[in-house]
Every structure is written in C-alpha cells, then in structure tokens.
C-alpha positions in Angstrom: 41.6 -135.4 -107.0 41.6 -138.4 -109.3 40.4 -137.4 -112.8 39.8 -139.2 -116.1 39.4 -137.2 -119.3 38.4 -138.9 -122.5 39.7 -137.3 -125.7 42.4 -135.9 -123.4 45.4 -135.8 -125.8 44.4 -132.8 -127.9 42.1 -129.8 -128.3 39.6 -129.1 -125.5 40.5 -132.3 -123.8 44.2 -131.4 -123.5 43.2 -128.0 -122.1 41.0 -129.6 -119.5 43.9 -132.0 -118.6 46.2 -129.1 -118.2 43.8 -127.2 -115.9 43.2 -130.3 -113.7 46.9 -131.2 -113.5 47.8 -127.5 -112.8 45.9 -127.7 -109.5 47.6 -130.9 -108.6 45.2 -133.5 -109.6 46.2 -136.9 -110.9 44.8 -137.2 -114.4 44.2 -140.2 -116.7 44.7 -138.9 -120.3 42.4 -141.3 -122.1 42.4 -141.3 -125.9 42.9 -143.4 -129.0 46.4 -145.0 -129.3 47.5 -142.8 -132.2 46.5 -139.6 -130.3 48.5 -140.8 -127.3 51.5 -141.7 -129.4 51.7 -138.1 -130.5 52.4 -137.1 -126.9 55.3 -139.4 -126.4 58.5 -137.6 -125.5 56.6 -134.4 -124.7 56.0 -135.0 -121.0 52.6 -133.8 -119.9 50.3 -132.2 -122.6 50.4 -128.8 -120.9 54.2 -128.7 -120.3 53.5 -126.9 -117.1 51.3 -129.0 -114.8 52.6 -130.4 -111.4 50.0 -133.1 -111.3 50.8 -136.6 -112.5 49.5 -137.6 -115.9 48.8 -141.1 -117.0 48.1 -141.9 -120.7 45.6 -144.7 -121.2 44.3 -146.1 -124.5 40.6 -145.8 -124.7 38.1 -146.0 -127.6 34.9 -144.7 -126.1 32.8 -147.0 -128.3 34.5 -150.1 -126.8 32.9 -151.8 -123.8 36.2 -153.7 -123.3 38.2 -150.4 -123.2 35.9 -148.9 -120.6 36.2 -152.0 -118.5 40.0 -151.8 -118.7 39.9 -148.1 -117.7 37.8 -148.9 -114.6 40.1 -151.8 -113.7 43.1 -149.4 -114.1 41.5 -146.8 -111.9 40.6 -149.3 -109.2 44.0 -150.9 -109.2 46.0 -147.7 -109.2 43.8 -145.3 -107.3 41.0 -147.2 -105.6 38.4 -145.0 -107.1 37.7 -141.9 -109.2 36.6 -138.3 -108.3 36.0 -136.7 -111.7 34.9 -138.3 -114.9 35.1 -136.1 -118.0 33.3 -137.6 -121.0 34.9 -135.3 -123.6 35.8 -137.4 -126.6 33.8 -136.6 -129.7 33.8 -136.1 -133.5 32.5 -133.2 -135.5 29.7 -134.0 -138.0 26.9 -132.4 -139.9 25.2 -132.3 -143.2 21.8 -132.0 -144.8 19.3 -134.7 -144.0 19.1 -136.0 -147.6 22.8 -136.0 -148.1 24.2 -137.7 -145.0 23.9 -141.4 -144.8 22.8 -143.5 -141.9 26.3 -144.9 -141.4 27.4 -141.3 -140.5 24.5 -141.0 -138.1 25.5 -144.2 -136.5 29.1 -143.1 -136.1 28.3 -139.8 -134.3 25.7 -141.6 -132.1 28.3 -144.2 -131.2 31.0 -141.7 -130.3 29.2 -138.5 -129.1 26.2 -140.0 -127.3 26.8 -143.7 -126.5 30.5 -143.0 -125.7 29.2 -140.6 -123.0 26.6 -143.2 -121.9 29.3 -145.9 -121.6 31.4 -143.6 -119.5 28.6 -142.8 -117.1 27.5 -146.4 -116.8 31.1 -147.5 -116.1 31.7 -145.2 -113.2 28.3 -144.1 -111.8 28.0 -147.1 -109.5 31.5 -146.4 -108.0 30.7 -142.7 -107.5 27.4 -143.6 -105.8 29.1 -146.1 -103.5 31.7 -143.6 -102.4 29.1 -140.9 -101.9 30.9 -138.2 -103.9 32.2 -137.3 -107.3 31.5 -135.3 -110.4 30.7 -136.3 -114.0 31.3 -133.8 -116.7 29.8 -134.4 -120.2 31.0 -132.3 -123.1 27.9 -131.4 -125.1 27.7 -128.2 -127.2 25.8 -125.1 -127.8 24.3 -127.3 -130.6 22.6 -129.3 -127.8 20.6 -126.2 -126.8 20.1 -124.4 -130.1 19.6 -126.3 -133.3 20.7 -124.7 -136.6 19.8 -126.2 -140.0 22.3 -128.4 -141.8 23.7 -130.3 -138.8 20.8 -132.4 -137.5 23.0 -135.4 -136.6 25.2 -133.3 -134.4 22.4 -131.3 -132.8 20.4 -134.5 -132.1 23.3 -136.3 -130.3 24.4 -133.2 -128.4 20.8 -132.5 -127.3 20.8 -136.1 -126.1 24.0 -135.4 -124.0 22.4 -132.4 -122.4 19.2 -134.4 -121.6 21.3 -137.3 -120.2 23.2 -134.9 -118.0 20.1 -133.3 -116.6 18.5 -136.6 -115.8 21.7 -137.9 -114.2 22.1 -134.7 -112.2 18.8 -135.4 -110.4 19.3 -139.2 -110.3 22.7 -139.0 -108.7 22.0 -136.0 -106.4 20.9 -138.2 -103.5 24.3 -139.9 -103.6 26.3 -136.7 -103.5 27.4 -136.9 -107.1 27.3 -133.8 -109.3 26.8 -133.6 -113.0 27.8 -130.8 -115.4 27.0 -130.4 -119.1 29.6 -128.2 -120.9 28.0 -126.4 -123.9 30.5 -124.3 -125.7 29.8 -122.7 -129.1 32.4 -122.9 -131.9 36.0 -123.0 -130.4 39.3 -123.2 -132.2 40.4 -126.8 -131.8 41.5 -129.7 -134.1 37.9 -130.9 -134.1 37.4 -129.6 -137.6 39.9 -132.3 -138.8 37.3 -135.0 -137.9 34.8 -133.5 -140.4 35.0 -136.3 -143.0 31.3 -136.7 -143.9 29.6 -137.1 -147.3 28.2 -133.5 -147.2 31.5 -131.9 -147.9 30.0 -128.5 -148.6 28.5 -128.3 -145.1 31.7 -129.7 -143.6 33.6 -126.8 -145.2 31.1 -124.4 -143.6 31.5 -126.0 -140.2 35.3 -126.0 -140.5 35.4 -122.3 -141.3 33.2 -121.5 -138.3 35.5 -123.6 -136.0 38.7 -122.3 -137.4 37.6 -118.6 -137.3 36.2 -118.7 -133.7 37.6 -116.1 -131.3 37.3 -118.6 -128.4 40.0 -120.9 -127.4 40.0 -124.3 -125.6 41.9 -122.8 -122.7 39.1 -120.2 -122.1 36.5 -123.0 -122.2 38.5 -125.2 -119.8 38.8 -122.2 -117.4 35.0 -121.7 -117.6 34.3 -125.4 -117.0 36.4 -125.5 -113.7 34.6 -122.3 -112.5 31.2 -123.8 -113.4 32.0 -127.1 -111.6 33.1 -125.2 -108.5 29.8 -123.2 -108.6 27.8 -126.4 -109.0 26.3 -125.4 -112.4 24.4 -128.1 -114.2 24.9 -126.4 -117.6 28.1 -124.3 -118.4 27.8 -121.9 -121.3 31.4 -120.6 -121.4 31.3 -118.0 -124.1 29.3 -114.8 -124.7 28.1 -115.9 -128.1 26.7 -119.1 -126.8 25.0 -117.3 -124.0 23.4 -114.8 -126.4 22.2 -117.6 -128.7 20.4 -119.3 -125.8 18.9 -116.0 -124.6 17.6 -115.3 -128.1 15.9 -118.6 -128.4 14.1 -118.3 -125.1 13.5 -114.5 -124.9 12.9 -113.6 -128.6 11.8 -116.7 -130.4 10.6 -114.8 -133.5 14.1 -113.3 -134.0 15.8 -116.6 -133.3 13.6 -118.4 -135.9 14.2 -115.7 -138.5 17.9 -116.0 -138.0 17.8 -119.8 -138.4 15.7 -119.5 -141.5 18.1 -117.0 -143.0 20.9 -119.5 -142.4 18.8 -122.2 -144.0 18.3 -120.1 -147.0 22.1 -119.7 -147.4 22.5 -123.4 -147.0 19.9 -123.9 -149.8 22.3 -122.0 -152.1 24.6 -125.0 -151.8 22.2 -126.7 -154.2 23.1 -124.2 -156.9 26.9 -124.1 -156.4 27.3 -121.4 -153.8 28.6 -121.6 -150.3 26.5 -120.9 -147.2 27.7 -117.3 -147.1 26.0 -116.6 -150.4 29.3 -116.3 -152.3 30.1 -118.3 -155.3 31.7 -121.7 -154.4 35.1 -122.6 -155.7 
C-alpha cells in the first residue's frame, strides 16, 4: 500500500512507519525538516523494514506543504491508500494561566493540521473508491481531566471529526479510524513548552512514566484498522477510563475532582501529587 504518515520521524509516528514498512508498504515519512535531518544516515527509521521509505518535509499548518505533498504522491505513486494524520504537540495548563496564543498553536497543529490532511486527500480517496484515514487523537479526546482544557478540546475535536468523516466517506469505500491512546512513552513531552510550567511538569511525568510504548500502540492501530474499528483504544488504562466515564459516572467525576484538588495545590507551591514542589 501507499502510506503517508505525518510526524513520522519520531515517537509514535516512527513506530507507525516501522509497522507499515515492515509489511511491505511504501511510506512517506512526513515531518518538519529538522526532524527529518535527524534521520539522515540512519536508513529507515525502524532499521528493519523492507518497505521503501520516502522522507518529505511537511509542516501540517502549511497549506503549501500539503499541496506539495499531494503533488509528490500523485507524481510518484498516482494516488494514496492510507493517510495517517499523526503530527501533534503536547500542551495543557490551567485556563487562567495559559494564553490564547498557546490555544491557537495547539488548534493549528493538533486540529487544523488534521483537517488540512483530510481536506487534501479526501477527494482523491473518494474518486478511487477506497482508502483509509487515520487520525491520531488521544484518550483526552474521550475523557477530559482538569488542567488540560486546550488539549482535551482539540483532541475531542479530532474524535468528532473522525466520526463525522467515517459516515460521510463510507458511501465511497473510505474508512476512518481515530486512535485514542492514553499516556505513552514518546518524545512528545519535549514539546511541552507552555506558560503553565507546573502543569507541563505534571504531564511530562505522566508521559515519561507510562508503561505503554509507541510500538504497542502502533500494533494496536494496525489491528484496529484491519478490524474496521472507528475508535481504537490501544491500552487497558484508556479502556478502563472510558468504561468508568460511561458506566460509573459518579466514580469518574469523583476521581476527576480529586485530581482537580491536587492541581489546586499548585497555587500554594505544591505539585499535583500533593508533595511539596521543588
């Protein structure tokens, strides 16, 4: 198959690229130039994949870059089978701390970057009568903890977009999948550069201490795609959180309020675990 993965040079994107290439797919590794530069001299990102990999500079907030990506796909391949809108940044913070410029950044990358990808290739997929769009959302798109409203808002938007498109594109033979992992160990914590540094530190600890790896999530994605799943919840913790919200809302609300109470301690110099901050 012919696959394009945004944010494909590192983290979850690189794990996805490795899985697609391992099954023999041709894969465009689309990412920012500095991320692609880090791959030079390394061969393919997985070091083991038989499929051909094609690095392509792509800023998902740039209409011109998306147009260039589509032109590349048409010139080299004549079309695309799988589009993976995976590029994203980590963000969070309390509503009265985080500025609107930070909201705009995460909207531009995590939501409108996905929209641009879908708009760029949906017409081609409809015309050929087949294809698959994967949008990387998050567990945060389904459950909405305190202290990260900008992230939960855009990821909920990605889930909603994916559901709408799944129905919209179904008559044309095009499938859509929303990937909703919980915290996984990836370099994503390095993109936490917001003004609410205390909440960024909390999020970074949760990411870095996760027991789940990008490889596990990528494996779950391919299984979910093969099964035709609209939403893929790849890890048990994510599955349990969604079940709690829908099956035991009182307990879910109580847990989120306890977390909010710990976050409130940030106002008095403690971390969100209730320990004295350093």
